[in-house]
N, C-alpha and C positions, 0 to 999 in steps of 0.2 A: 202631477202634484197639484193642488189645489190649495190656496190661501184664501180664507174668509177673514175679515177684519171687519168688527160691529162698531157702531159709534152712535153716539145720541142719547145713551142711558143718562138719568139724571134723577135728581130730586124734585117732587113735584106735588103739589098739593091735590087732595082730592076732588074731581072735578075735571083736573087740569089735562093736558096734552102733551103727547111728545111723539117726534118722528125719530124711528131707529132708523139706521142704515146698514148696509151690510155690503161692500166692495169685496168681488172676487177675482181673484187674480190665477194666472196657471192655466191649466188643462180644462178649461171650461167648453162646455159643450152646451148648443141652443135647446137641447131636449132636457138638460137637468132640470129636476124639481128642485126648487128654494123654499125654504120656510124658517119660520121662526118657532123655538123651543123656549122654554122657561122653567126655572128651578129655583123652588123657594127653600130657606132653610128646613132643612127635616123632611123634605118632601121631593118625590121623584120627579124627573123631568118630564115637562109635557108638552104635547104640540100645540102651539098657540095658532097658527096659520100656515098654509103652503100655496104655492102657486106654480102653475104649469108655465110650459112654454106658449101655449096658447092663450093664457089668461084665466083658466080656472084655477078657482079658488075653494079652500076649504078652511073652516075655523072652527076653534073649540066652542062649545055651547056659552062658555062663559064670557067669551069676548065677542061674540056675535052683533052686529048693531054697533059695536064701539070702536073696535079695530079694523083697518083696512089694509091687507098686504096687496103690493104692487110691484112690479118688476120694470127696470129698462135694460132689456137685453144688450143694447149697442155699449152700455157701460158698464156691464155685468154686475149690477147693483140690483139688491131688493130693498124694498122698504117695507116698513109697518108703522101705519098713522095710527096712534093710540089716543082715542079720545075718552071723555068722561072717565077718567082713570080712578080707579078703587083703590083702598088700602091693600085688598087681596090681589092687586098685579103686582106688588112688590116681588120681584124675583130679579135673577140673573137671566138676562135674554140672551139667548144664544142662535146664531145665526147656522142654517144647516144646508147643505147642497147634498142631493142624492140624485145618482144616476147609474149608468152601465159605463163598462169600461173593459174592452176585449171580453166581452160577454159575462162580465163581472159586476155584482153590485157595488157600488163604492158610497161612501158616506163620510162627508167633511164636516168639521165644525169649526166656527170661530173661538175666539177665547171667551165670550161673554162681554155683556156690558150690563150694569146694575142700573135697575130701574127702581126707585124707591118711593112710594106713594104715601106720604104723611103729611099732616098739619104740623 
């Protein structure tokens, strides 16, 4: 079992920055892929960024150059540094862990943290 707890969401002005954190606990494997998704009201959940154990990253086109995902494996924590935030970034941001357990794919989610970009 895995527990994911997000933090760092806040109200921020356009052009501002936030750093989200996701602390993972429980049955965490070093090879697990971790990422951030977001969901705005009335929209589907979308991938924002992911990071592998080796540090390979992938970003949604809408956040490339503005967001940076990183992980601290010793702390089982993943971060999302968000710069030059735009109103379109307003959403609930969810931490995700994806991996394999006993030959089966597993997918865990945090409860989400609200990011609101507004003047």
